[in-house]
LOFI-48731 format. One line per 10 residues: their letters; for each residue x, y, z of C-alpha. Coordinates in steps of 0.05 Angstrom, whole numbers, plus 32768, in hexadecimal, padded with zeros to 4 digits. Example, Ala and Ser with C-alpha at 12.3 -4.5 7.8 and 13.67 -1.06 7.14 Angstrom:
2
AS	80F6 7FA6 809C ~ 8111 7FEB 808F
//
This chain:
371
MTHFVLRCGR	79B9 8474 7EEE ~ 79E2 847F 7EAF ~ 7A1C 84A9 7EC7 ~ 7A3F 8471 7EEC ~ 7A49 8426 7EEE ~ 7A68 83F5 7F1E ~ 7AAD 83DE 7F09 ~ 7ADB 83A5 7F1E ~ 7B20 83C0 7F2C ~ 7B40 837D 7F1D
CDRRYAADMT	7B21 8367 7EDB ~ 7AFE 83A8 7EC5 ~ 7ABA 8388 7EBC ~ 7A80 83BA 7EC2 ~ 7A3C 83B1 7EE4 ~ 79FD 83DA 7EE7 ~ 79F9 8402 7F27 ~ 79CB 83E6 7F5D ~ 79CE 83D5 7FA7 ~ 79D0 8389 7F9D
TLACEHCGTP	7A0E 8384 7F72 ~ 7A4B 8387 7FA0 ~ 7A80 835B 7F81 ~ 7A98 8348 7F3C ~ 7A74 8309 7F24 ~ 7AB4 82F2 7F01 ~ 7AEA 82FB 7F36 ~ 7AC6 830E 7F76 ~ 7AE9 8351 7F7E ~ 7AC0 8388 7FA1
LDVAYDASAP	7AA7 83BB 7F6F ~ 7AB4 8406 7F6A ~ 7A8C 8440 7F4D ~ 7AA5 8458 7F08 ~ 7A89 849A 7EEE ~ 7A83 84B2 7EA7 ~ 7A8D 84F9 7E8E ~ 7A43 850A 7E98 ~ 7A45 84FC 7EE3 ~ 7A26 8536 7F0A
RYLRGRHDMP	7A53 8554 7F40 ~ 7A3E 856B 7F85 ~ 7A60 85A7 7FA5 ~ 7A91 8593 7FDC ~ 7AB3 85D1 7FF7 ~ 7AD7 85F3 7FBD ~ 7AD3 85B5 7F91 ~ 7A9D 858B 7F6F ~ 7A9B 8541 7F81 ~ 7A77 850C 7F58
LPLADPASAL	7A46 84DF 7F7D ~ 7A20 84A1 7F68 ~ 79DB 84C2 7F6B ~ 79AD 84CE 7F30 ~ 798A 850A 7F50 ~ 79AC 853E 7F7C ~ 796B 8540 7FA5 ~ 797A 84F8 7FBA ~ 79B6 850E 7FE3 ~ 79B1 84FE 802D
TLGEGDTPLV	79D1 8522 8066 ~ 79D2 8529 80B2 ~ 7A08 855E 80AE ~ 7A42 852E 80A4 ~ 7A85 8548 808D ~ 7AA9 858A 8095 ~ 7ACD 856E 80D1 ~ 7B04 8596 80F3 ~ 7B4C 8590 80DE ~ 7B74 85A4 811C
PLPAIATEVG	7BBD 85AA 812E ~ 7BD6 8576 8161 ~ 7C17 8593 817C ~ 7C1D 8565 81B8 ~ 7C17 8526 818D ~ 7C45 8545 8159 ~ 7C7A 854D 818E ~ 7C6F 8506 81A7 ~ 7C76 84E6 8162 ~ 7CAD 8515 8148
LDRLLGKLEF	7C89 8541 8115 ~ 7C88 858B 8108 ~ 7C42 858D 80EB ~ 7C09 855D 80FD ~ 7BBF 8568 80F3 ~ 7B86 853C 810A ~ 7B44 8539 80E4 ~ 7B10 8530 811A ~ 7AE0 8500 80F8 ~ 7ABC 84F2 813A
VNPTGSYKDR	7A9A 8535 8131 ~ 7A6D 8514 80FD ~ 7A24 850A 8112 ~ 7A2A 84C3 812D ~ 7A72 84CC 8146 ~ 7A9C 84AD 810F ~ 7AB3 84B5 80C7 ~ 7A82 847E 80B3 ~ 7A4C 84B3 80AB ~ 7A6C 84CA 806B
GAAVMIAVAR	7A65 8486 804A ~ 7A21 8476 8068 ~ 7A04 84B7 804E ~ 7A13 84A4 8006 ~ 7A05 845A 800C ~ 79C1 8464 802C ~ 79B0 849C 7FFB ~ 79BC 846C 7FC2 ~ 7990 8438 7FE4 ~ 7958 846A 7FED
EQGITEIVED	795E 8481 7FA5 ~ 7958 8439 7F8E ~ 7919 842F 7FB8 ~ 7938 8400 7FEB ~ 7911 83FD 802D ~ 7939 83CB 8057 ~ 7983 83BC 805D ~ 79B5 838F 8082 ~ 79F9 83A6 809B ~ 7A2F 8387 80C7
SSGNAGAAVS	7A5B 83B2 80F3 ~ 7A84 83B3 8133 ~ 7A62 83F5 8144 ~ 7A70 8436 8120 ~ 7A58 8421 80DB ~ 7A1A 8402 80FA ~ 7A0A 8443 811D ~ 7A15 846C 80DF ~ 79EC 843F 80B2 ~ 79B4 843C 80E6
AYAARSGIKA	79B1 8488 80EC ~ 79AF 8495 80A2 ~ 797E 845C 8097 ~ 7951 847C 80CC ~ 7957 84BE 80A8 ~ 7941 849C 8068 ~ 7908 8471 8083 ~ 792F 8431 8075 ~ 792E 83F7 80A6 ~ 7974 83E1 80BB
HIFAPATAPA	798A 839E 80D5 ~ 79CF 83A5 80F5 ~ 79F8 8367 8105 ~ 7A2C 8374 813B ~ 7A5C 8347 8162 ~ 7A44 8337 81A8 ~ 7A85 8357 81C0 ~ 7A76 839B 819E ~ 7A7B 83D6 81CF ~ 7A39 83E1 81F3
AKVAQIRIYG	7A39 842B 81E3 ~ 7A3C 841D 8199 ~ 7A05 83E8 819C ~ 79D9 8418 81C4 ~ 79E4 844D 8190 ~ 79CF 841E 8158 ~ 798F 840C 817E ~ 797A 8453 818C ~ 7975 8461 8142 ~ 7941 842A 813D
AEVHSIEGSR	796B 83F5 811B ~ 7962 83AC 812C ~ 79A2 8392 814B ~ 79B7 834A 8140 ~ 79EC 8337 8172 ~ 7A1B 8300 815A ~ 7A48 82D4 8184 ~ 7A8C 82C8 8165 ~ 7ABC 82F1 813B ~ 7AB2 832F 8110
DDTADAAVAY	7AB3 8301 80D4 ~ 7A7D 82D5 80F3 ~ 7A53 8314 80F9 ~ 7A5C 8324 80AF ~ 7A4A 82DD 809B ~ 7A0A 82E1 80C5 ~ 79F7 8322 80A4 ~ 7A02 8307 805E ~ 79D9 82C9 806E ~ 79A0 82F3 808B
SRDNKIVYAS	79A1 8321 804F ~ 799E 82E6 801F ~ 7969 82BE 8045 ~ 793B 82FA 804E ~ 7949 831A 800A ~ 795F 835C 802A ~ 7995 8387 800B ~ 79D9 837E 802B ~ 79F1 83C6 8033 ~ 7A37 83B6 804B
HAWSPYFPEG	7A66 83F0 8058 ~ 7AA0 83C1 8048 ~ 7A84 83A7 8006 ~ 7A5A 83E1 7FED ~ 7A78 8409 7FB3 ~ 7A50 8445 7FCB ~ 7A6D 844B 8011 ~ 7AB3 8462 7FF9 ~ 7A90 8495 7FCC ~ 7A79 84B6 800C
TKSFAYEVVD	7ABB 84B2 8032 ~ 7AE1 84D2 7FF9 ~ 7AC6 8515 8012 ~ 7AFC 850F 8047 ~ 7B31 851E 8012 ~ 7B0B 8559 7FF4 ~ 7B04 8579 8039 ~ 7B4D 856F 804B ~ 7B64 8591 800B ~ 7B33 85CA 8016
QLDGLPPDHV	7B49 85D3 805E ~ 7B91 85D7 8048 ~ 7B81 860D 8014 ~ 7B86 85DF 7FD9 ~ 7BC6 85BB 7FEC ~ 7BC6 8570 7FFC ~ 7BEB 8557 803A ~ 7C2B 852F 8031 ~ 7C11 84F4 805A ~ 7BCD 84DC 8072
VFPVGNGGLL	7BCA 84A5 80A7 ~ 7B8C 847A 80B3 ~ 7B79 8442 80E3 ~ 7B64 840C 80B3 ~ 7B37 83CF 80BA ~ 7B0F 83C8 807A ~ 7B2C 8408 805E ~ 7AED 8430 8050 ~ 7B0A 8474 8061 ~ 7B4E 8468 8042
LGAYAGFREL	7B31 8450 8000 ~ 7AFE 8488 7FFD ~ 7B34 84BC 800D ~ 7B5F 849F 7FD5 ~ 7B25 84A5 7FA4 ~ 7B1B 84ED 7FB8 ~ 7B65 8500 7FB3 ~ 7B69 84DB 7F70 ~ 7B2E 8503 7F55 ~ 7B4C 8544 7F6C
LEWGHIGDMP	7B8F 8531 7F4C ~ 7B70 851B 7F0A ~ 7B49 855C 7F05 ~ 7B86 8587 7F13 ~ 7B6F 85A1 7F57 ~ 7BAD 8585 7F7A ~ 7BF2 8578 7F60 ~ 7C07 853C 7F8A ~ 7BE8 84FE 7FA9 ~ 7BF2 84F9 7FF4
RLHAVQSQSV	7C13 84BA 800E ~ 7BDF 8491 8032 ~ 7BF0 8464 806D ~ 7BC9 842D 8091 ~ 7BD0 841C 80DB ~ 7BB8 83DA 80F9 ~ 7BBD 83B7 813B ~ 7BF2 8381 8144 ~ 7BB8 8355 815A ~ 7B97 8359 8115
MPLVEGMAGR	7BC4 836F 80DC ~ 7BB3 834F 8099 ~ 7BC3 838E 8072 ~ 7C07 8397 8092 ~ 7C19 8350 8080 ~ 7BFD 8359 803A ~ 7C27 8397 802F ~ 7C64 836F 8044 ~ 7C53 8339 8011 ~ 7C40 8306 8046
EWDSSTATTT	7BFF 82E0 804D ~ 7BD9 82F1 808D ~ 7BCA 82B6 80BA ~ 7B86 82C8 80D6 ~ 7B8D 8293 810C ~ 7BBF 82C0 812F ~ 7B8C 82F9 8138 ~ 7B7F 830D 8180 ~ 7B52 8340 81A3 ~ 7B66 8389 819D
VAGGISVVAP	7B4E 83C9 81BE ~ 7B47 83E6 8178 ~ 7B07 83C2 8167 ~ 7AF8 83EE 812A ~ 7B35 83D2 8105 ~ 7B2F 838A 811E ~ 7B20 836E 80D8 ~ 7B41 832B 80CB ~ 7B30 8328 8081 ~ 7B23 836D 8063
VRGAQVIDTL	7AF5 8368 8028 ~ 7B1C 839D 8002 ~ 7B5F 8389 801E ~ 7B81 8382 7FDA ~ 7B66 83C5 7FC5 ~ 7B80 83E6 8004 ~ 7BC5 83C9 7FF8 ~ 7BC4 83E0 7FAF ~ 7BB1 8425 7FC7 ~ 7BE9 8429 7FFA
RATGGSAVAV	7C1B 8414 7FC6 ~ 7C00 8444 7F92 ~ 7C09 847F 7FC1 ~ 7C4D 846A 7FDB ~ 7C2D 845C 801F ~ 7C37 8426 8052 ~ 7C16 83FB 8087 ~ 7C2C 83F1 80CF ~ 7C11 83CC 810C ~ 7C12 83E4 8154
LDEDILGMQR	7C0A 83C7 819A ~ 7BCB 83D1 81C3 ~ 7BF3 83F2 81FB ~ 7C0C 8426 81CA ~ 7BC6 8432 81B0 ~ 7BAC 843F 81F6 ~ 7BE8 846B 8205 ~ 7BD8 8496 81C9 ~ 7B8F 8499 81DC ~ 7BA2 84B6 821F
LLASGEGVFA	7BD3 84E7 8201 ~ 7BA1 84FF 81CE ~ 7B6F 850D 8206 ~ 7B9E 852B 823A ~ 7BCD 854E 820B ~ 7B9E 8566 81D4 ~ 7B57 8563 81F1 ~ 7B44 852F 81BC ~ 7B20 84F2 81D6 ~ 7B25 84BE 819F
EPTSAAAFAG	7B12 8475 81A0 ~ 7B4C 8443 81A2 ~ 7B44 8435 8157 ~ 7B54 847E 8148 ~ 7B8D 8480 817A ~ 7BAD 8445 8155 ~ 7BBB 8473 811A ~ 7BE6 84A1 8145 ~ 7C0C 8466 8163 ~ 7C19 844F 811C
LKLLVWDGVV	7C2F 8494 8107 ~ 7C65 8493 813D ~ 7C81 8454 811E ~ 7C7E 8473 80D8 ~ 7CA6 84AF 80F0 ~ 7CD9 8483 8114 ~ 7CE1 8459 80D5 ~ 7CEC 8498 80AA ~ 7CAE 848A 8080 ~ 7C8D 84CB 8096
ERGGLTVVAV	7CBE 8505 8095 ~ 7CC1 8537 80CF ~ 7CB6 8575 80A5 ~ 7C7B 855D 807B ~ 7C32 856A 8088 ~ 7C0E 852D 80A4 ~ 7BC3 8524 80AF ~ 7BA6 84ED 80DB ~ 7B5D 84D7 80D7 ~ 7B3F 84D7 811D
TGFGLKDKLP	7B08 84A8 810A ~ 7ADC 849E 8147 ~ 7ACA 84BC 818B ~ 7AE3 84A0 81CD ~ 7A9F 8499 81EE ~ 7A8A 8467 81B9 ~ 7AB9 8432 81D4 ~ 7ACB 8413 8216 ~ 7AE5 844A 8243 ~ 7B2F 8447 8255
E	7B40 843B 829E
//
């Protein structure tokens, strides 16, 4: 593959592209894909988008993307906005935005002849990776916390993946996956570490711009754990800006739970004390030590964005309002973004008259059902 390399964003060292190189050997920073001028582009709506594939025939799909962008007037009234749109990412094939990243990451694995992978996930990423691995004839080992929602674990199993249930924290699960990958010499296809996963999620940005007839929104709000969707969206908006397809970069915002908020503390210039982490209903963003945390913070600052943390009771309240007021049944992780948006409007960070898009990242039936 000659049209792209893997690049360290901190020290600018370059590495040949493969599935086994995830971090800079010098500083340990997760790597990103860097394209050269010869990179082929793949049509995404009205625009072409570069992807880290040598052959267009290697592209993999289950029909992911092209998710609806719908007005949410009841939530707009609740939070104090004139215009609010939700991008319904739970319409993706396995019920979450993770399909976008998995499609590209697994396509790269298949193109490189990989037949077996290891991933760790609290649920949605594991389901997405399992589905696309099944589509590709790749055996998947998915490490999940023992506390992961039963519906998500069942979904992972039905795709034929081997589930490894781990007692302990989300970080304990990741450590177990890394150890298993190393001991068994199996590729660690981590959605958090992989440079290819954000290359799939950047299609979110291309679609939003297309759906808004070529104009970017003023604000985009994401629930953020590891930051895979936010970072991918930023890459997409940045490409569209650099190529002159849009005139402005949207301000990107991250929402976390007050139970686990390392990025919020980082944005405030404080060091997060992981010993203070507690359980949250928003399991998809319960990440104590985000692998790409510094990159997420840099991205928020680069776009003039912000990070806020919300209470579980406010998350559940927004989940109920989304369902009863809009007919949108989102998992708690997704509802957290709307609870955070309310704070951003109250604080004057998001202006009433601007156009705001919120990523509705996962479907309600994939999590513990609200009472």
